[in-house]
N, C-alpha and C positions, 0 to 999 in steps of 0.2 A: 271196219277200221277203226271205230269206236272202241269196240272189244279189245283189238290189238293195242290201241294206245293205252287203254286201262290197265290191260295185263303188263307192258313196259312199266307203267308208273307204279306198280304194285312190286316190282323186283326191288328186292332188299339189297342196298349198296353195302359194300364191305366196310368193315372198321377202317379208319384212317383211308379211306379211299383217296387215292392219288389223281383221278381223273375228276372232270366236272361230271355231275349226276347226268346231264344230258347225253354227254359222250359215253360214259360208261354203259347206260341203257342200251345205247345203239350198238356199241361193240359187243355187249354180253348176247347179242342175236346171232352171232357167228360161231363158227366152229373153230378149234385151235386143238393143236397137239400139247400135251402135258407132259409126256414121259414117253421114252422108249419102251416098246412092249416087253424087251427082253429083261428090262430092269424091274418088271412088275411081276411078282411072285406071289408067294401066300403069306407074305408079310407086309403090313401097312407101309405106305411111302408118302411122305408129306409132299406136295406140290403146291404152286400157286398160280392162279390165273386172274389177271384184272384185279389183283388186290385180294382176291378171295382165296381164303386158306381151305385146301383140300385134302382129302386121304383118297389114296388108290391102292387097290389090292385086287387079288383074285380069289373068288370063291368058287372053288372047284374050278370049272372051264369058263367062269364068266368075270369079267373085269367089272369092279365096282367103282365108282367115283362118287364120293360124297363130302358135304362140308365136313371139315376137320374139328368136330364139336360134339360132345356129348352133351345134351341138353339138361342133364342131371344137375351138373356143377362146372360146366363149360372146358371140361379136359379135353385135350388134343387125342382123338383116337389114333393118329399115326404113331403115338408112343405106346400103344396097345400092341395086340397080336390078334391073330386069326385062328381059330380053332373049330374044327368041324363046319368049316365054311362060314362061320360067323365071326364078326369083329368085336372084340372084348376091349371095354373101357378099362384104362390102366388105374383109374381112381377108385371105382367101387366095382368093378367086375360086371358092370351092365354089358348084355350081349344084343347084338343086332343082326338080323339076317340081310341077305343080299338086296330085298326091298326096303331095307331100312328100318323094318319094325323091330320094336325091342321084344325079346324073347324071354328074357331072364333079369332079375333084380335078387341077387343073391342075399341081400340082407332081408328080402322078403319073400321067400320062394313060393309061397301060397298066395300070395295077395295078388289081386287084379292089376294088370299093369297099365297105367295111364295111356290114353292115345297120344298125349303129348310127347311121350318118349318115342320119337321117330325121327330118324335121320332125314336131313335133305339131300336126296339122291339126284344125281345129274346122268344123262345119258352118256354111254361110253361106246366107243366104236374102235375097234383095232384094224388099222390099215396102213400098208407101206411101212411097216415095222414100228408104228407109232401108235400110242393111245391118244383118241381125240374126244372132246366133249365140248358141250355148249351150255353155258350158264342159264341161259333163258329157256331151254328146252325147245328151241326152234327146230324144224325140220332138218334132218341130215343134210349138210351142204359143204362136204368135204372136196378140196380141189382135186381135179382130175390128174392122174398119173399113171396111164396106161402102160408104160415101159415096165412098170413093177411087175406085173402079171405076164409078160411076154415072155415065152421061153427062149426067144433069140437073144435077150439081155441078160447080163449079170447085175445083181444087185448088191449095192455098199451102203452101210447105214454109218454115217458119221457120228461119232459121239456128240451128244447135245452139248451146246458152246454159250456160256453166258456172256452177255454184253451189258456192260453199265451204260446203256444208252436207250432210246426209245425205238420201238418197233417201227415206227414210220420213218426215222432216220436211217435204220437198218436196211429197210426195203428199198428206199431211194438209192442208198448205197450199191445194193446188188443190181439195180436197175441201170446204173449210172455206166456210160461206156468211155467217157472222156478222162476217167482217173487211173486207167490201166498203167499208163506209161510213168505215173508218178507214185502211185500207192503200192504197186505190184511189182516193183522193178526186181525183187528177189525172187519172184516165182514165175511169172510170165510175160510181164510188161517190158516195152521197149521204149527208152527215152528217145530214140531216133524215129520212133513212128507214133507222133502225137495226134496227127490230123484225124478228126472225125467226119467221114463222109456224110453227105444228106441221107436221112433213113426215113422210114415210114412208120407211123404210129396210128392205131384205130381202135375204137370201142368195139366190143361185141356184147351185145345185151346190156344188162344195168350194171354188173358187177364185173366185167372182165375187160382186160385191156390186152392188145397184142401189139409188138413191136418188133420190126425185122431190121438187123443191123448188119451190114456187110462192109467188111474191112480186110486189111491185110495182116493184122494183128493175129499171130498165132496163139493156139490154145495149149501147145506143147510146154511143159515147165522148162524151166532154165536146167541145162545139163542133159535133158532127154533127148533121144535121137528125134530129129523132125524130118519125116518121108515124105512131107507136103511140097509138090513142086514149086518152083520159084514162081512167085507173083500169085500164089493160090489165094482165093478169095473166101473168107472165113464167113459164114454166115451164123449169126447169135439171133435166134428168135426167142424172145420174152413173151410170156403169156401170164398176166396179173390176176389173181383171184382176190377181189377185196375182202377185207381189208389189208392182210399182211402176209400174203402168200404168192409166190410167183413160180413159175417153171421155165427155166432155160435149157433151150436145145442148142447144142453146138453141132454145126454140121462138118465132119472131118472129112479129109480125102476117102476115096473108095468106099462111099456109102456109109462111113462111120457115124454114128450118133452117141452124143453124150448129152444125159438129160439130168438135170439136177432141180430138185424141188426146194426151194428156199421158203422155210416155214417159220416167221417171226412171231414167236408166241409172247404176248404182253404179259409179264409177270406183273409189272407194275407200270406206271405212266413212263418211267424211264430206267425200266430195266427189262431185259429182253432174254429169252432163253432160245435160242436157235436149233431147229432141227431141221436135217438135211439128208434126205433119202437121194441115192445116186444111181442111175442105170446106165449102162452102156453097152453097145453091140459089138465091140471090138477089143483087143488086148484082154481076152477073157482069162488067159493063163497068168496075167502080171500079178505080183503081189498086192493084194488088197491094202496091206498094211502101208505101201508106198501112196496109194489113193488118199487114204485118211490122213497120213501125214501132210500131203501136199495141201489138202483142202483145209486142213486145221490152220496150216500156215497163212493162207488165202484169208481165214476167216479173222485171224489175228492181226493182220495188216489192215483189214477194214475196220475192225473194232477201234483201233488206235485213233482213227478218224471220227468214228460214229461217237466214241465217248468223249471227244473233246470239242464238237461241234456246239456253236452259240447260234440262236437259242437251242436248248436240249431238244425240245418237241419240233415237229416238222410243221412249218407256217403253211397253212392252206390259203392265206391270203397272197396272191400272186404279186402284190406290191411289196412284199415284206423283203423279198431277196431280189438279187439281180439274176438274169437268165441269160443264156447264149443260146445259139442253134442247137448244139449239142445236148441240151436238156429237155429234147422234145418229149422224151418218155417221161421225166422228172415232172414236167408241167401237166402232162395229161394223168400222171398218177395223183397228183394233188387235187386236180379237177374231180377225180373218180371218188375219192375220199370225201370231197366237199359235197358231192351229190349223194352219199349216203345220208347226208344231214350232220356231219360232224362240225365242230366249232370252227369257225373262220380264224381266229387267231392262232390256234394251234391245237394239235392233236398228237397223240401218241399212237 
């Protein structure tokens, strides 16, 4: 325990960090997606996580994630290029291998290379069509999404979606069941069906939360054929993976299952990049473009709320905002974040 606390304290905060040091060090222990896998090829891409500027690229078949910084003169490696599996600094041509070791200093080709010339490299895992990393190098802890590897399901990866709001607010909006009739009237909500029946929420382990919500609110989009029988009860099951990921399973008629993995990646305290793998075991021949368009519209509807909420950060003090019975999941989610040790006033 003492060694773990010391390791956290030694984590270097990014420049102009928008989180409190205590919250940042806690959030840095978790894994987040930073890019779609199909966007990372053999040329460097700049990404940001928890205010840390990173560079991401492929070295042959390996994905590399490192601080976007050459320690010689502070140039961003994302402006460089990859050659023979090594990333080349655009300022003076220094080269680094996939372990971060400097292999060449062109100005002095025969000189011994200083061990200080080594990149800070982070772990990288490719899963569900996304590239994941953890700034603290903690053991792999990526949310479970087994449908992605189930041959009975088709997979759809929605384009990443940027939100000028906090990851905590985005996550709470994803879990909220009483806003459908007001925010999503253009997509699937119904102003004539606003009542939220009682539902159950419970914790599983230290970092997971489950909610089961039954209602007559259809999940078919406006204008789509709705083959559900009259009075069909829709089950929406939410499984939260702290701090900022959740899987929603929607139970359709005839054993149909739609599974959505909502991954709110905290670019900064008040800026979020949303990644959303989707799997379903029905309508396998339907145009994927229609699913992408529908979900992007839902994202946009939610973003307009998240980007305008005050306070901008999610209050963990349960006395800071009023609650109603429909907020059962939201309250449990805030309590879950508090149990991680995050600040009581607010967090992202």
